[in-house]
N, C-alpha and C positions, 0 to 999 in steps of 0.2 A: 098509640106510640109504643115503641120498645127501645130498650137501651141495655147494652151489654158492656159492662165496665172492663176495659182493657188495662190490665195491671201495668204493662209496659208504658202505656200512655200516661198512667198516673205518675209513674216514675219520671217520665220526661216533663210532665207538667210541673211536678214538684221542683225539679231543677230550674225550670223557667221562672217560677214565682218565688222561690226561696229567697232571692236577694231582696225582695220587698216585704218579707214576713219576719216575724220573730219565731224562733224555735221555742215554743212555749214549754215551760218546765213541768216536770212531774214532781209530786210530793208523795213520799211513801210514809204511811202512818199505820197505826194499829186500830182495828175496830173498837178495842177497849177504850181508846181515848174519847170515844163518842158514846160510851155506854152500851156498845154492842158486844157480841161475842168476840173474844180475841181472834183476830184473823187479819192477814195483810190486806191493806187497801192502797191503791195507787190513784191519785187524783191528777188528771191532766188539766192544767190551768189555762184553758183557752180564753178565759176572761182577761188574760194579760196580752192577748194578741192586739195588733194595731186595730184601731177603731173599736176595741172593746169586746170582740167576739170572734169566733171561728169564721164568721162570714167573709172576712178579708180573703180567705183562701179562694172561695168561689169568685169573688169580685175580680181579683187579679187574673184569675184564669180566663175569664171572659175578655178582659181588656187587653190581655197579652196574646191571645190566640185568635181573636176576631178583628176584622177591620172596623175601626171606629170612624164614623162619618163626621163631617164638619159640624153636624148638629149635636154631636156628643152622644151621651148615653142617658137612658131613662130607666128608672126602677121604681117598683112599688114595694112597700115594706111596712112591717109593724114597727120598725125602727132600726134594728141591728143591721139588716141587709142594706138599708138605705145609707147608714153611716159608713159601711164598708165600701159601697160603690162610690160614695162621695169622696172617701179617702183615696181610693185607688185612682179615681179620675183626677184628683188634685195632684197626686204623685206623678201621674203620667201625662198631665197637661191637657186634659179633656174637659169639656163642659159637661155638667151633670144636672139633671132635673129629677128630683125625688118626690114621690107622692106617698104620704102616710095618712092613716086614719086618725080621728080625734083621740083614739085610745093610746096613741103613741106617747110615751113618757117624755117629760120635759128634758130629761138627761139626753135622750136620743135626738130630740128636736134640736137642742143646743149643739150637740156633737155634729149633726149633719150640717148645720149652718156654719160651724167653725171651719169646715173643710171647703167652704166657698160654693157649695151647691145651691141651686135654686130649689126652694122647698115649697110644696103645696100640701096643706092640711085640710082634709075634708072626708066626709063619710064616717060611718061608725066603725067599720071593720076593714081588714086587709082586702077583702074582695072589692070594696068600693075604691080603694086606692089602686088596685090592679086594673079595674075598668078604666079609670082616669088615665093611668099610665099608658094603656094600650091605645087610647084615643090620641094621646100626645105623640106616641111613636108613629101612628098613621099620618098625623098632620105634618110632622116635622122631619120624618126620616131618621130620628134618633135611634140608636142601637138599644133594643130592649134587653135588659139583664134581669132574668127572672130569679126570684129569691130561692126557688128550690126545684123547679120543673124544667130545667134545660140540661143537656149533657155536660156543658162546661161547669155548671154549678156542682153537679154530682162529682165530676172529676176533681174539682178543687177541694171539695169537702173530704173526698177520699184521701187526700194527702195527709189529713190528720191521722187516719188509720195507719198509713205508711210510717209516719213520724213516731207514733206511739208504739208501733210494733218494734221499732228499733230501740226505743227507750225502755220498754217494759215487755220483753219477749216472753215472759213466763206467765202472762195473764191467763186465767181460765175464763173470765167473764168480763164483759164491758157494758156498762150502763150509759145510755145517752138519751137526752130528751128529744121529743118529737114535736115539731110544729108542722111544717109542710113536708118534712122528711128528708131534706137534702143531706143533712149531716148523718142521720141514721142510715139512709140508703147508701151513701158513699162509703162509710166505714164498714157496713155489713157486707157490701160487695167486695171491698178490699180484703177483709178477713176470710170471706168465702173462697176467694181466689188463692188464699194462702193455707188452705185446709190440709195440704199434704206435708206440712213441715213437721217431720217426725210423726209422733203419735198424738200430738196436741193440736186442738183447734180452739178458737175463742168463741164462746157463746155470747151473742149480742142481744141485749135486752133494751127495748124501747120503754120510755117513761113519759106518760102524758098526765096533764091535770085532769081531775074528774070533770071539770067544767068544760073541757075541750078535748073529748076523746076521739080525735079525728082518725087516727090509724086504727084504733079499736073498732070504730064503726065501719071502716073500710074492710077490715078483715072479716067482720061478721057478715057483711053484704057481698063479699067476693069482688069488690071493686071500690074505687074512691066514691064516697057519697057525702052529701052535706051533713055536717055534725054541729052541735052547739059550739059556740065560740065565747065561753065565759072564762073565768079564773083571773086571779091577780097576775098571771103570766100571759094575759091575752095579747100583749104587745109583741110577744115573741113566739108563743106556742098555740096560736088560735086562728089559723086560716080556716076557710070554709071546708076545704078538702085537702087531703094529702095529694102529692104529685102523682100523675099518671106514670111517670118514669120510675119513681122509687117504689111504687106499690108492688110490682112483681118481685123486686129485690127483697122487700120486707116479708112478703108472703113466703118466699123460698128460703130466706137466710136469716131472718130475725127469729130468735127462739120463742119470744113471747113479748107482749106489751102489758105493762102494769100501770095502774092509775094511782095518783096521789092527790090528796086534798090540798086546798090552799093553806090550811093550818100546817100541814106537814112541810110545805114549801117554806113557809115563814120560819119554822123550827130549823130547817136545814140552813137557811140563810144565817140564822143566829149561831148555829153550831159551827159553821165554817169560820165565822168571825171570832167566836170565843176561843176556839181551839187552835186556829191557824192564822188568824188575822187576815183571812181571805174575804174579800167583798164580792158577793155574787148577786146579780139581779134575780128576780123570781124564776124566770126561765132558766137561768144559769145554775140555779140550785135544785131544780126539779129532779134531776137524776139522783143526786145525793139524798133527796127526800125519800126516795124509794127504799133506801137502806135504813134510814132512821125510823121510818114508819112501819117497817116490816112488810111493805108491799113486795119487796124482794128479800128473801132470807138466804144468805149464802150457806152452803154446806160447810162443815168443819174443815178448816184449812184451805178453803177455796180462795184463790187469789183474784180479787175483784178490782177492776178499774172503773173509775167514774169520770165522765167528762163534765167539768165545770165550764159551761159553754159561753157564758157572757157575764159582763160586770158593769153594764151601762146603767148607772143609777146616780142620784145626787146624794150628798151627805144628808140632806133633810129627809129624802125618801127612804134612805137606808136606816136612818135613826128611827123613823116611824115603823119600819119593818121589824126592827128589833123589839120595839115596844109591843107590837101586835103579836110577836112570837110568844110573849108571856114569860 
C-alpha cells in the first residue's frame, strides 16, 4: 500500500468536518513551570475534542466522504477510535458496531455505549478486536472504519496539523504520541508539505511507551513488524504493528522516535493536572512525558509543541494515576 497526502485535500476535508468538531485550544506555557529549562512550550489540547480525543477528526472524515450502507459502520479500537466512530455515527444518524479488547478502559467502554453504539468486548489486544470487526464487516456489509491504516483516517488526523499550524506558526518542533501512527503520520505529512514556508520547517518527533515500541521496531526492521503491546497506555498506544500507510511517511518525515516509561507517563499526567488542571489519559500524556523525562531535550530557545491527544478516563482512574505518580 502507498499513500501520498494531498494538502489541498486536507484543506477541503477540514472544511467538511469542521462543523462537527471543536477547534481545540492551545495553551502557551514556559518549561520552567514544569521544572524544565526556561523555554516556550505550546500544548495542543486535543483531549478537549468531541469524544475525548483527536480521533473524531478521522471518524468524521470517513463518514462524510464515504457512502455508509444500511448496515452502518464497524470499527475496532483500543477505545478512543471506537468512541469517536460511535459519536460520529450518532451525530450523522448511522448504526455503529464497535469491537474493543478487554484492555479497553471503563471510561472508554462507558463513552462508546453512551453514544448508542453496539459494543463487543473480547480478546486481549487491539489485533483481536480488529479480526472480529473484519469478520463482522464481511458478514453484514457494514463500512469498516480503520483506526489508523486507511487514507481517510490519515487525512482526518492531518487536519490537526493544519489547525495547529495556524494557531502556532512559529513552532520548531512538535511531539506526538504513536499508537498505530494515524496521528503522527497525518501531521508529519502535513508539515512535510509545508516545508517551504520561509526558512522554517517543523521537526516532528514520535513518542512511544517503552512497553509498546511499535514504530521504533518498524524503523529498525525497515517495515511494520509485530512489537510488544504492554504499558499503562495499551488501550491507546499498543497495536501489534504501525500502519502500512503511515510507515513511509514516518520513515521519510519523522525526525526521530523516543521512548518513555510508564512512570514518566504517570508523572506527566500529574504535572499537567497540578500546573494546568488538564486531565490527560496515559496515552494523551505520553508526548509530554518525553519532555519531563528528558527523552527529548529541546535546545535553548527551541519552540516546542506537544499534542495532549486524549482525556478519556474516570475520576477514580485519574485519582489512582496521581497516586501512582508519587
